[in-house]
N, CA, C and O of each residue as an XYZ file, in Angstrom:
824
protein
N     104.945   -187.784    -74.315
C     106.139   -187.567    -75.123
C     107.232   -188.551    -74.700
O     107.588   -188.629    -73.525
N     107.755   -189.295    -75.667
C     108.834   -190.243    -75.375
C     110.123   -189.461    -75.127
O     110.456   -188.584    -75.924
N     110.853   -189.745    -74.059
C     112.132   -189.053    -73.847
C     113.058   -189.211    -75.051
O     113.113   -190.275    -75.668
N     113.783   -188.143    -75.375
C     114.609   -188.168    -76.584
C     115.995   -188.752    -76.334
O     116.631   -189.249    -77.263
N     116.469   -188.697    -75.098
C     117.798   -189.235    -74.807
C     117.668   -190.676    -74.330
O     116.574   -191.089    -73.947
N     118.747   -191.453    -74.341
C     118.656   -192.805    -73.773
C     118.087   -192.742    -72.353
O     118.617   -192.029    -71.501
N     117.029   -193.473    -72.105
C     116.316   -193.312    -70.843
C     116.048   -194.658    -70.187
O     116.128   -195.715    -70.814
N     115.727   -194.580    -68.908
C     115.435   -195.760    -68.103
C     113.935   -195.895    -67.915
O     113.260   -194.960    -67.483
N     113.423   -197.075    -68.246
C     112.031   -197.438    -67.963
C     112.039   -198.516    -66.884
O     112.727   -199.529    -67.007
N     111.275   -198.286    -65.837
C     111.122   -199.314    -64.803
C     109.764   -199.968    -64.949
O     108.734   -199.293    -64.967
N     109.771   -201.297    -65.054
C     108.545   -202.085    -65.111
C     108.315   -202.699    -63.740
O     109.206   -203.350    -63.195
N     107.145   -202.502    -63.188
C     106.895   -202.953    -61.817
C     106.998   -204.469    -61.702
O     106.734   -205.210    -62.648
N     107.388   -204.897    -60.522
C     107.606   -206.309    -60.210
C     106.323   -206.862    -59.593
O     105.837   -206.338    -58.591
N     105.781   -207.908    -60.187
C     104.473   -208.409    -59.750
C     104.457   -208.916    -58.310
O     103.388   -209.037    -57.711
N     105.612   -209.209    -57.756
C     105.636   -209.758    -56.398
C     105.980   -208.715    -55.331
O     106.153   -209.056    -54.161
N     106.078   -207.453    -55.731
C     106.457   -206.396    -54.790
C     105.533   -205.182    -54.948
O     104.901   -205.020    -55.992
N     105.451   -204.326    -53.917
C     104.528   -203.183    -53.954
C     104.866   -202.220    -55.105
O     105.957   -201.651    -55.113
N     103.961   -202.023    -56.072
C     104.327   -201.256    -57.258
C     104.507   -199.766    -57.031
O     105.396   -199.159    -57.628
N     103.691   -199.166    -56.187
C     103.747   -197.713    -56.040
C     105.047   -197.280    -55.376
O     105.690   -196.334    -55.830
N     105.434   -197.958    -54.314
C     106.667   -197.591    -53.607
C     107.887   -197.810    -54.491
O     108.802   -196.986    -54.500
N     107.907   -198.911    -55.234
C     109.047   -199.154    -56.129
C     109.081   -198.123    -57.255
O     110.154   -197.670    -57.652
N     107.915   -197.757    -57.764
C     107.860   -196.717    -58.799
C     108.422   -195.410    -58.252
O     109.179   -194.715    -58.930
N     108.044   -195.085    -57.026
C     108.547   -193.852    -56.408
C     110.065   -193.860    -56.319
O     110.715   -192.866    -56.641
N     110.633   -194.984    -55.880
C     112.081   -195.057    -55.740
C     112.778   -194.987    -57.102
O     113.821   -194.348    -57.239
N     112.190   -195.652    -58.112
C     112.772   -195.594    -59.453
C     112.758   -194.163    -59.989
O     113.725   -193.717    -60.607
N     111.665   -193.452    -59.752
C     111.562   -192.062    -60.198
C     112.555   -191.171    -59.459
O     113.186   -190.299    -60.056
N     112.684   -191.396    -58.164
C     113.659   -190.617    -57.386
C     115.070   -190.836    -57.923
O     115.918   -189.946    -57.857
N     115.310   -192.038    -58.456
C     116.612   -192.351    -59.030
C     116.803   -191.858    -60.455
O     117.896   -191.964    -61.012
N     115.738   -191.316    -61.049
C     115.880   -190.716    -62.372
C     115.225   -191.446    -63.523
O     115.423   -191.065    -64.676
N     114.440   -192.496    -63.246
C     113.713   -193.173    -64.326
C     112.766   -192.177    -64.991
O     112.140   -191.360    -64.315
N     112.664   -192.249    -66.321
C     111.802   -191.329    -67.062
C     110.532   -191.995    -67.590
O     109.689   -191.343    -68.208
N     110.406   -193.299    -67.340
C     109.185   -193.997    -67.715
C     108.924   -195.092    -66.696
O     109.832   -195.821    -66.299
N     107.665   -195.197    -66.278
C     107.232   -196.285    -65.403
C     106.136   -197.051    -66.130
O     105.193   -196.458    -66.655
N     106.270   -198.379    -66.155
C     105.219   -199.213    -66.727
C     104.638   -200.089    -65.616
O     105.350   -200.872    -64.988
N     103.344   -199.940    -65.388
C     102.656   -200.784    -64.409
C     102.254   -202.080    -65.101
O     101.426   -202.089    -66.011
N     102.857   -203.169    -64.650
C     102.583   -204.475    -65.248
C     102.247   -205.449    -64.123
O     103.101   -205.784    -63.303
N     101.012   -205.892    -64.094
C     100.594   -206.825    -63.044
C      99.438   -207.653    -63.581
O      98.284   -207.228    -63.532
N      99.751   -208.835    -64.091
C      98.769   -209.660    -64.793
C      97.667   -210.191    -63.879
O      96.555   -210.460    -64.334
N      97.976   -210.342    -62.582
C      97.023   -211.000    -61.684
C      96.209   -210.033    -60.829
O      95.345   -210.467    -60.067
N      96.469   -208.742    -60.941
C      95.762   -207.773    -60.104
C      94.332   -207.569    -60.602
O      94.032   -207.783    -61.776
N      93.467   -207.156    -59.697
C      92.098   -206.814    -60.086
C      92.081   -205.457    -60.785
O      93.038   -204.688    -60.692
N      90.992   -205.175    -61.479
C      90.842   -203.866    -62.098
C      90.881   -202.748    -61.079
O      91.444   -201.683    -61.331
N      90.275   -202.996    -59.914
C      90.261   -201.977    -58.851
C      91.684   -201.677    -58.366
O      92.044   -200.519    -58.156
N      92.483   -202.725    -58.193
C      93.870   -202.527    -57.757
C      94.667   -201.769    -58.812
O      95.385   -200.821    -58.497
N      94.534   -202.196    -60.068
C      95.267   -201.536    -61.146
C      94.891   -200.057    -61.253
O      95.750   -199.201    -61.458
N      93.619   -199.777    -61.113
C      93.172   -198.387    -61.194
C      93.769   -197.560    -60.050
O      94.287   -196.466    -60.272
N      93.693   -198.091    -58.831
C      94.218   -197.357    -57.675
C      95.716   -197.105    -57.824
O      96.187   -195.988    -57.610
N      96.467   -198.152    -58.196
C      97.909   -197.986    -58.384
C      98.207   -197.001    -59.513
O      99.131   -196.194    -59.417
N      97.420   -197.077    -60.577
C      97.644   -196.209    -61.732
C      97.484   -194.741    -61.368
O      98.298   -193.904    -61.758
N      96.441   -194.437    -60.628
C      96.220   -193.043    -60.213
C      97.397   -192.544    -59.382
O      97.864   -191.421    -59.568
N      97.870   -193.377    -58.470
C      98.979   -192.985    -57.598
C     100.278   -192.834    -58.383
O     101.016   -191.867    -58.193
N     100.553   -193.788    -59.262
C     101.815   -193.728    -60.014
C     101.788   -192.592    -61.028
O     102.808   -191.941    -61.256
N     100.642   -192.351    -61.632
C     100.553   -191.228    -62.571
C     100.870   -189.914    -61.869
O     101.571   -189.067    -62.423
N     100.358   -189.739    -60.650
C     100.639   -188.526    -59.884
C     102.141   -188.402    -59.598
O     102.710   -187.315    -59.702
N     102.773   -189.517    -59.241
C     104.216   -189.509    -59.004
C     104.980   -189.143    -60.282
O     105.929   -188.360    -60.250
N     104.549   -189.720    -61.396
C     105.235   -189.453    -62.666
C     105.111   -187.986    -63.062
O     106.070   -187.392    -63.554
N     103.952   -187.409    -62.853
C     103.779   -185.988    -63.177
C     104.753   -185.135    -62.357
O     105.360   -184.189    -62.858
N     104.875   -185.503    -61.091
C     105.761   -184.749    -60.197
C     107.209   -184.818    -60.671
O     107.976   -183.873    -60.490
N     107.573   -185.939    -61.275
C     108.952   -186.149    -61.712
C     109.133   -185.941    -63.217
O     110.188   -186.260    -63.766
N     108.115   -185.412    -63.876
C     108.179   -185.170    -65.328
C     108.546   -186.446    -66.081
O     109.370   -186.431    -66.995
N     107.924   -187.535    -65.684
C     108.164   -188.837    -66.305
C     106.878   -189.327    -66.958
O     105.802   -188.769    -66.743
N     107.009   -190.372    -67.754
C     105.890   -190.941    -68.511
C     105.353   -192.161    -67.776
O     106.123   -192.994    -67.296
N     104.021   -192.266    -67.688
C     103.403   -193.418    -67.045
C     102.633   -194.244    -68.067
O     101.760   -193.731    -68.766
N     102.968   -195.531    -68.143
C     102.399   -196.464    -69.107
C     101.753   -197.636    -68.362
O     102.332   -198.173    -67.417
N     100.560   -198.024    -68.790
C      99.886   -199.200    -68.235
C     100.062   -200.367    -69.203
O      99.819   -200.223    -70.401
N     100.476   -201.498    -68.697
C     100.643   -202.685    -69.533
C      99.277   -203.301    -69.851
O      98.471   -203.545    -68.953
N      99.034   -203.546    -71.123
C      97.854   -204.285    -71.619
C      96.526   -203.535    -71.524
O      95.766   -203.501    -72.491
N      96.245   -202.944    -70.384
C      94.875   -202.517    -70.058
C      94.569   -201.100    -70.545
O      94.808   -200.118    -69.842
N      94.037   -201.020    -71.755
C      93.661   -199.726    -72.330
C      92.584   -199.058    -71.471
O      92.596   -197.840    -71.289
N      91.648   -199.864    -70.944
C      90.563   -199.297    -70.131
C      91.089   -198.629    -68.870
O      90.638   -197.546    -68.494
N      92.049   -199.283    -68.218
C      92.633   -198.714    -66.996
C      93.411   -197.443    -67.326
O      93.333   -196.456    -66.595
N      94.157   -197.470    -68.424
C      94.934   -196.294    -68.833
C      94.016   -195.091    -69.053
O      94.329   -193.981    -68.621
N      92.885   -195.310    -69.725
C      91.950   -194.215    -69.982
C      91.324   -193.731    -68.673
O      91.259   -192.529    -68.416
N      90.867   -194.667    -67.856
C      90.179   -194.305    -66.613
C      91.082   -193.538    -65.653
O      90.630   -192.618    -64.971
N      92.364   -193.917    -65.600
C      93.293   -193.312    -64.641
C      94.025   -192.098    -65.209
O      94.790   -191.443    -64.501
N      93.788   -191.798    -66.495
C      94.489   -190.666    -67.096
C      95.967   -190.928    -67.316
O      96.781   -190.007    -67.250
N      96.320   -192.191    -67.578
C      97.727   -192.536    -67.823
C      98.200   -191.925    -69.135
O      97.393   -191.547    -69.985
N      99.511   -191.835    -69.287
C     100.077   -191.269    -70.513
C      99.950   -192.218    -71.696
O     100.002   -191.785    -72.847
N      99.784   -193.521    -71.419
C      99.652   -194.458    -72.526
C      99.608   -195.895    -72.072
O      99.450   -196.191    -70.888
N      99.753   -196.798    -73.054
C      99.702   -198.234    -72.791
C     100.856   -198.929    -73.496
O     101.442   -198.410    -74.446
N     101.165   -200.134    -72.992
C     102.123   -200.997    -73.682
C     101.411   -202.307    -74.009
O     100.814   -202.936    -73.135
N     101.481   -202.705    -75.270
C     100.736   -203.850    -75.759
C     101.658   -204.958    -76.244
O     102.680   -204.698    -76.879
N     101.282   -206.202    -75.935
C     101.992   -207.356    -76.461
C     101.366   -207.799    -77.772
O     100.347   -207.257    -78.200
N     101.981   -208.783    -78.403
C     101.480   -209.265    -79.689
C     100.109   -209.932    -79.565
O      99.375   -210.019    -80.550
N      99.758   -210.405    -78.363
C      98.461   -211.054    -78.161
C      97.412   -210.109    -77.585
O      96.282   -210.518    -77.319
N      97.784   -208.856    -77.394
C      96.848   -207.883    -76.826
C      96.060   -207.191    -77.937
O      96.189   -207.533    -79.113
N      95.254   -206.226    -77.549
C      94.526   -205.412    -78.512
C      95.505   -204.816    -79.523
O      96.532   -204.272    -79.115
N      95.226   -204.900    -80.824
C      96.139   -204.315    -81.807
C      96.314   -202.806    -81.593
O      95.402   -202.124    -81.123
N      97.484   -202.305    -81.942
C      97.781   -200.886    -81.725
C      96.777   -199.989    -82.429
O      96.374   -198.965    -81.878
N      96.367   -200.356    -83.640
C      95.419   -199.526    -84.392
C      94.083   -199.423    -83.663
O      93.467   -198.358    -83.639
N      93.635   -200.529    -83.070
C      92.379   -200.519    -82.313
C      92.534   -199.710    -81.026
O      91.634   -198.963    -80.641
N      93.687   -199.867    -80.365
C      93.945   -199.102    -79.142
C      93.975   -197.609    -79.440
O      93.519   -196.799    -78.632
N      94.513   -197.248    -80.605
C      94.596   -195.833    -80.970
C      93.205   -195.217    -81.095
O      92.999   -194.060    -80.730
N      92.254   -195.991    -81.609
C      90.887   -195.479    -81.735
C      90.307   -195.133    -80.363
O      89.568   -194.159    -80.219
N      90.647   -195.937    -79.368
C      90.140   -195.703    -78.018
C      90.897   -194.593    -77.297
O      90.306   -193.797    -76.567
N      92.198   -194.550    -77.506
C      93.059   -193.630    -76.759
C      93.118   -192.231    -77.362
O      93.409   -191.261    -76.662
N      92.841   -192.129    -78.662
C      92.981   -190.848    -79.335
C      94.418   -190.612    -79.782
O      95.284   -191.456    -79.551
N      94.677   -189.480    -80.415
C      95.974   -189.251    -81.055
C      97.108   -188.886    -80.106
O      98.276   -188.987    -80.485
N      96.796   -188.464    -78.886
C      97.823   -187.862    -78.037
C      98.469   -188.798    -77.028
O      99.513   -188.471    -76.462
N      97.866   -189.957    -76.794
C      98.464   -190.865    -75.811
C      99.486   -191.779    -76.471
O      99.464   -192.001    -77.682
N     100.366   -192.295    -75.654
C     101.493   -193.097    -76.135
C     101.098   -194.566    -76.221
O     100.438   -195.101    -75.331
N     101.517   -195.206    -77.313
C     101.319   -196.647    -77.445
C     102.670   -197.310    -77.697
O     103.351   -197.004    -78.675
N     103.045   -198.215    -76.808
C     104.235   -199.039    -77.001
C     103.812   -200.436    -77.384
O     102.760   -200.906    -76.952
N     104.618   -201.109    -78.191
C     104.301   -202.467    -78.626
C     105.533   -203.352    -78.459
O     106.636   -202.973    -78.854
N     105.341   -204.527    -77.875
C     106.423   -205.508    -77.773
C     106.599   -206.203    -79.119
O     105.632   -206.675    -79.717
N     107.832   -206.261    -79.583
C     108.118   -206.925    -80.858
C     109.307   -207.861    -80.674
O     110.119   -207.697    -79.764
N     109.385   -208.858    -81.574
C     110.502   -209.811    -81.499
C     111.169   -210.009    -82.856
O     112.040   -210.867    -83.002
N     110.762   -209.213    -83.853
C     111.347   -209.359    -85.184
C     111.209   -208.049    -85.955
O     110.373   -207.216    -85.603
N     112.014   -207.851    -86.999
C     111.874   -206.645    -87.826
C     110.486   -206.520    -88.441
O     109.963   -205.413    -88.569
N     109.880   -207.652    -88.827
C     108.540   -207.614    -89.405
C     107.510   -207.084    -88.430
O     106.668   -206.263    -88.792
N     107.577   -207.554    -87.188
C     106.648   -207.060    -86.171
C     106.893   -205.584    -85.883
O     105.952   -204.833    -85.626
N     108.152   -205.170    -85.927
C     108.488   -203.760    -85.703
C     107.873   -202.877    -86.785
O     107.283   -201.838    -86.490
N     108.014   -203.299    -88.026
C     107.458   -202.542    -89.151
C     105.939   -202.476    -89.063
O     105.342   -201.426    -89.303
N     105.318   -203.595    -88.720
C     103.853   -203.641    -88.586
C     103.376   -202.706    -87.466
O     102.386   -201.991    -87.620
N     104.092   -202.724    -86.344
C     103.709   -201.877    -85.206
C     103.755   -200.400    -85.583
O     102.884   -199.622    -85.195
N     104.778   -200.026    -86.341
C     104.877   -198.628    -86.761
C     103.705   -198.266    -87.680
O     103.114   -197.194    -87.550
N     103.380   -199.158    -88.595
C     102.248   -198.901    -89.512
C     100.930   -198.774    -88.747
O     100.038   -198.031    -89.156
N     100.815   -199.499    -87.640
C      99.567   -199.473    -86.859
C      99.483   -198.283    -85.905
O      98.472   -198.092    -85.230
N     100.552   -197.485    -85.853
C     100.485   -196.273    -85.044
C     101.184   -196.321    -83.714
O     100.930   -195.473    -82.858
N     102.075   -197.304    -83.506
C     102.848   -197.351    -82.260
C     103.782   -196.143    -82.163
O     104.202   -195.584    -83.176
N     104.098   -195.754    -80.929
C     105.025   -194.637    -80.686
C     106.414   -195.102    -80.295
O     107.396   -194.391    -80.510
N     106.500   -196.293    -79.720
C     107.802   -196.868    -79.394
C     107.665   -198.381    -79.361
O     106.557   -198.915    -79.325
N     108.806   -199.065    -79.373
C     108.822   -200.528    -79.372
C     109.595   -201.047    -78.172
O     110.593   -200.453    -77.762
N     109.137   -202.149    -77.615
C     109.913   -202.892    -76.630
C     110.456   -204.127    -77.328
O     109.691   -204.887    -77.922
N     111.760   -204.337    -77.264
C     112.364   -205.455    -77.994
C     113.228   -206.292    -77.071
O     114.037   -205.766    -76.306
N     113.047   -207.607    -77.153
C     113.853   -208.516    -76.355
C     113.284   -209.934    -76.469
O     112.470   -210.202    -77.352
N     113.712   -210.851    -75.572
C     114.596   -210.518    -74.480
C     116.053   -210.517    -74.950
O     116.492   -211.406    -75.680
N     116.783   -209.499    -74.511
C     118.145   -209.295    -74.987
C     119.098   -210.290    -74.328
O     119.905   -210.930    -75.001
N     118.994   -210.410    -73.007
C     119.827   -211.335    -72.241
C     118.925   -212.315    -71.489
O     117.704   -212.158    -71.477
N     119.520   -213.308    -70.873
C     118.733   -214.258    -70.083
C     118.017   -213.521    -68.960
O     118.603   -212.677    -68.282
N     116.743   -213.851    -68.773
C     115.965   -213.209    -67.720
C     115.147   -214.256    -66.974
O     114.668   -215.227    -67.560
N     115.000   -214.040    -65.676
C     114.152   -214.932    -64.885
C     112.836   -214.252    -64.515
O     112.038   -214.814    -63.766
N     112.604   -213.040    -65.039
C     111.369   -212.327    -64.723
C     110.166   -212.938    -65.414
O     109.038   -212.788    -64.943
N     110.393   -213.628    -66.531
C     109.304   -214.200    -67.314
C     109.770   -215.514    -67.890
O     110.948   -215.678    -68.208
N     108.846   -216.456    -68.027
C     109.183   -217.709    -68.696
C     109.339   -217.439    -70.192
O     108.420   -216.938    -70.839
N     110.500   -217.772    -70.729
C     110.779   -217.492    -72.136
C     111.164   -218.778    -72.853
O     112.181   -219.387    -72.519
N     110.365   -219.205    -73.838
C     110.714   -220.427    -74.568
C     111.897   -220.242    -75.507
O     112.630   -221.194    -75.773
N     112.090   -219.029    -76.011
C     113.171   -218.767    -76.968
C     114.427   -218.313    -76.242
O     114.369   -217.828    -75.112
N     115.565   -218.478    -76.911
C     116.847   -218.028    -76.349
C     116.949   -216.508    -76.443
O     116.268   -215.898    -77.268
N     117.787   -215.886    -75.613
C     117.998   -214.444    -75.722
C     118.493   -214.083    -77.125
O     119.240   -214.838    -77.748
N     118.062   -212.917    -77.607
C     118.439   -212.512    -78.973
C     119.810   -211.851    -79.032
O     120.440   -211.823    -80.089
N     120.281   -211.315    -77.894
C     121.572   -210.629    -77.878
C     121.432   -209.183    -78.339
O     120.518   -208.863    -79.099
N     122.325   -208.309    -77.888
C     122.193   -206.880    -78.188
C     122.298   -206.541    -79.672
O     121.685   -205.576    -80.127
N     123.070   -207.325    -80.434
C     123.243   -207.003    -81.855
C     121.919   -207.050    -82.608
O     121.769   -206.386    -83.633
N     120.953   -207.831    -82.110
C     119.651   -207.935    -82.779
C     118.897   -206.605    -82.778
O     118.001   -206.393    -83.596
N     119.266   -205.710    -81.854
C     118.615   -204.393    -81.823
C     118.839   -203.660    -83.141
O     117.971   -202.918    -83.599
N     120.001   -203.868    -83.747
C     120.330   -203.180    -84.994
C     119.339   -203.531    -86.104
O     118.995   -202.679    -86.924
N     118.881   -204.780    -86.130
C     117.935   -205.184    -87.173
C     116.576   -204.520    -86.971
O     115.874   -204.230    -87.940
N     116.207   -204.279    -85.711
C     114.946   -203.587    -85.425
C     115.072   -202.119    -85.799
O     114.143   -201.541    -86.362
N     116.205   -201.515    -85.492
C     116.423   -200.112    -85.843
C     116.407   -199.906    -87.350
O     115.990   -198.856    -87.839
N     116.866   -200.925    -88.086
C     116.874   -200.827    -89.546
C     115.464   -200.920    -90.120
O     115.218   -200.450    -91.230
N     114.542   -201.519    -89.380
C     113.183   -201.755    -89.890
C     112.198   -200.657    -89.506
O     111.080   -200.617    -90.019
N     112.610   -199.768    -88.608
C     111.664   -198.772    -88.088
C     112.392   -197.505    -87.676
O     113.588   -197.519    -87.386
N     111.645   -196.413    -87.657
C     112.202   -195.152    -87.157
C     111.771   -194.878    -85.721
O     112.101   -193.835    -85.156
N     111.032   -195.817    -85.133
C     110.534   -195.621    -83.769
C     111.629   -195.849    -82.728
O     112.573   -196.597    -82.982
N     111.515   -195.211    -81.556
C     112.419   -195.523    -80.447
C     112.299   -196.996    -80.064
O     111.204   -197.558    -80.059
N     113.432   -197.613    -79.746
C     113.456   -199.036    -79.387
C     113.991   -199.185    -77.966
O     115.141   -198.852    -77.681
N     113.131   -199.694    -77.080
C     113.523   -199.963    -75.696
C     114.007   -201.402    -75.599
O     113.264   -202.329    -75.921
N     115.230   -201.594    -75.164
C     115.755   -202.945    -74.967
C     115.261   -203.484    -73.630
O     115.236   -202.767    -72.630
N     114.866   -204.759    -73.626
C     114.331   -205.361    -72.404
C     114.801   -206.809    -72.286
O     115.034   -207.489    -73.286
N     114.934   -207.258    -71.052
C     115.262   -208.655    -70.811
C     116.651   -208.855    -70.250
O     117.635   -208.840    -70.990
N     116.736   -209.043    -68.934
C     117.997   -209.373    -68.297
C     119.040   -208.266    -68.310
O     120.236   -208.537    -68.200
N     118.596   -207.022    -68.443
C     119.552   -205.910    -68.536
C     120.012   -205.497    -67.146
O     119.208   -205.339    -66.227
N     121.311   -205.328    -67.014
C     121.951   -204.957    -65.747
C     122.898   -203.784    -65.979
O     123.114   -203.345    -67.109
N     123.443   -203.302    -64.895
C     124.429   -202.221    -64.990
C     125.628   -202.663    -65.825
O     126.245   -201.850    -66.514
N     125.955   -203.949    -65.763
C     127.137   -204.464    -66.462
C     126.917   -204.616    -67.963
O     127.823   -204.332    -68.746
N     125.724   -205.062    -68.382
C     125.529   -205.310    -69.811
C     124.743   -204.214    -70.540
O     124.616   -204.264    -71.763
N     124.221   -203.235    -69.816
C     123.459   -202.157    -70.462
C     124.253   -201.421    -71.547
O     123.679   -201.067    -72.577
N     125.579   -201.175    -71.344
C     126.318   -200.478    -72.396
C     126.279   -201.193    -73.744
O     126.336   -200.543    -74.788
N     126.182   -202.519    -73.732
C     126.120   -203.262    -74.998
C     124.847   -202.922    -75.772
O     124.861   -202.882    -77.002
N     123.748   -202.677    -75.060
C     122.499   -202.330    -75.750
C     122.593   -200.933    -76.350
O     122.049   -200.681    -77.425
N     123.273   -200.034    -75.668
C     123.403   -198.669    -76.175
C     124.319   -198.618    -77.392
O     124.084   -197.846    -78.321
N     125.355   -199.436    -77.382
C     126.256   -199.492    -78.548
C     125.519   -199.991    -79.782
O     125.900   -199.696    -80.915
N     124.452   -200.755    -79.541
C     123.643   -201.269    -80.664
C     122.406   -200.405    -80.904
O     121.412   -200.851    -81.478
N     122.500   -199.160    -80.448
C     121.511   -198.123    -80.782
C     120.157   -198.263    -80.092
O     119.149   -197.800    -80.627
N     120.112   -198.883    -78.928
C     118.864   -198.868    -78.154
C     118.559   -197.434    -77.725
O     119.465   -196.671    -77.389
N     117.280   -197.078    -77.739
C     116.863   -195.735    -77.311
C     116.786   -195.629    -75.798
O     116.739   -194.533    -75.239
N     116.774   -196.771    -75.151
C     116.694   -196.817    -73.704
C     116.638   -198.256    -73.257
O     116.673   -199.175    -74.076
N     116.549   -198.452    -71.955
C     116.480   -199.800    -71.400
C     115.287   -199.902    -70.461
O     114.944   -198.946    -69.765
N     114.660   -201.076    -70.453
C     113.561   -201.355    -69.532
C     114.002   -202.481    -68.603
O     114.473   -203.524    -69.057
N     113.845   -202.262    -67.304
C     114.301   -203.250    -66.330
C     113.233   -203.499    -65.274
O     112.384   -202.649    -65.002
N     113.300   -204.676    -64.695
C     112.462   -205.006    -63.534
C     113.392   -205.283    -62.350
O     113.521   -204.468    -61.437
N     114.032   -206.446    -62.390
C     114.794   -206.919    -61.237
C     116.035   -206.081    -60.931
O     116.467   -206.019    -59.780
N     116.607   -205.443    -61.936
C     117.803   -204.628    -61.695
C     117.515   -203.506    -60.702
O     118.426   -202.984    -60.060
N     116.231   -203.138    -60.584
C     115.830   -202.144    -59.581
C     115.061   -202.803    -58.443
O     115.376   -202.583    -57.273
N     114.049   -203.616    -58.777
C     113.150   -204.136    -57.740
C     113.847   -205.054    -56.750
O     113.477   -205.095    -55.577
N     114.851   -205.790    -57.209
C     115.528   -206.737    -56.323
C     116.856   -206.189    -55.784
O     117.599   -206.902    -55.111
N     117.143   -204.933    -56.081
C     118.365   -204.318    -55.546
C     118.181   -204.007    -54.061
O     117.065   -203.758    -53.605
N     119.272   -204.023    -53.321
C     119.201   -203.695    -51.894
C     118.705   -202.266    -51.696
O     117.974   -201.981    -50.748
N     119.108   -201.366    -52.601
C     118.665   -199.965    -52.558
C     118.143   -199.589    -53.940
O     118.908   -199.130    -54.788
N     116.836   -199.781    -54.175
C     116.278   -199.567    -55.514
C     116.541   -198.169    -56.090
O     116.860   -198.036    -57.272
N     116.409   -197.142    -55.270
C     116.644   -195.780    -55.773
C     118.077   -195.616    -56.257
O     118.334   -195.023    -57.305
N     118.995   -196.151    -55.476
C     120.410   -196.062    -55.844
C     120.695   -196.862    -57.117
O     121.473   -196.425    -57.964
N     120.069   -198.025    -57.249
C     120.238   -198.851    -58.449
C     119.739   -198.108    -59.685
O     120.374   -198.136    -60.739
N     118.591   -197.441    -59.541
C     118.052   -196.655    -60.657
C     119.003   -195.519    -61.011
O     119.260   -195.257    -62.186
N     119.522   -194.850    -59.990
C     120.424   -193.719    -60.242
C     121.696   -194.175    -60.955
O     122.196   -193.477    -61.838
N     122.215   -195.327    -60.581
C     123.414   -195.854    -61.243
C     123.143   -196.144    -62.720
O     123.983   -195.861    -63.574
N     121.975   -196.707    -63.018
C     121.615   -196.997    -64.410
C     121.453   -195.706    -65.211
O     121.906   -195.617    -66.352
N     120.805   -194.708    -64.610
C     120.606   -193.428    -65.295
C     121.947   -192.753    -65.565
O     122.160   -192.205    -66.647
N     122.838   -192.789    -64.599
C     124.177   -192.211    -64.780
C     124.901   -192.882    -65.937
O     125.540   -192.219    -66.754
N     124.795   -194.200    -65.998
C     125.425   -194.947    -67.102
C     124.836   -194.521    -68.438
O     125.575   -194.299    -69.397
N     123.504   -194.405    -68.514
C     122.851   -194.020    -69.764
C     123.300   -192.633    -70.212
O     123.519   -192.395    -71.400
N     123.433   -191.727    -69.256
C     123.836   -190.353    -69.593
C     125.280   -190.318    -70.078
O     125.606   -189.595    -71.019
N     126.140   -191.098    -69.436
C     127.555   -191.070    -69.798
C     127.848   -191.796    -71.099
O     128.789   -191.464    -71.820
N     127.005   -192.813    -71.389
C     127.227   -193.571    -72.624
C     126.656   -192.875    -73.842
O     126.931   -193.250    -74.982
N     125.854   -191.851    -73.579
C     125.166   -191.178    -74.691
C     126.157   -190.300    -75.470
O     125.774   -189.651    -76.443
């Protein structure tokens, strides 16, 4: 179940231990954890997934595996997040069944509409601001672009890309359903505290 209020999603940092960071993000109030690690082995992803799913259950949060439908099924994850080059949402739905969550990364209203038709449950949209977490050939879209995605779909829209405590309110003013962050938590001196500050902001801005 996607959280109904503006919520914090933490995406694991590929250069840091995912389980411990997930734990700290959850302790700080994150309601969704996405395990994203392009270079890990299947065995590593499975082990981390089992551990993070257990943590998420304890904190009544949602656990999502990036890309890997097989790992999500094997580990009993709540769902998957798919990019435009990954398995299509409709195909993933056949494997996952009706009850698991499917998120899809989109960069335009057309992709948002297509994702909804294919059975996505939520959308990740960005990059909103400049980010160094990923190499991005295109310029940031800016928070106002969220409005065009909201106009094209009824699905929850998670804003992603360079979001910080300072600029997160701009995404909420443009009707983001929540924010997804990596470095704002993973590179903070106190990750749990950083997560808690973001959650407090989301609650107060709602």
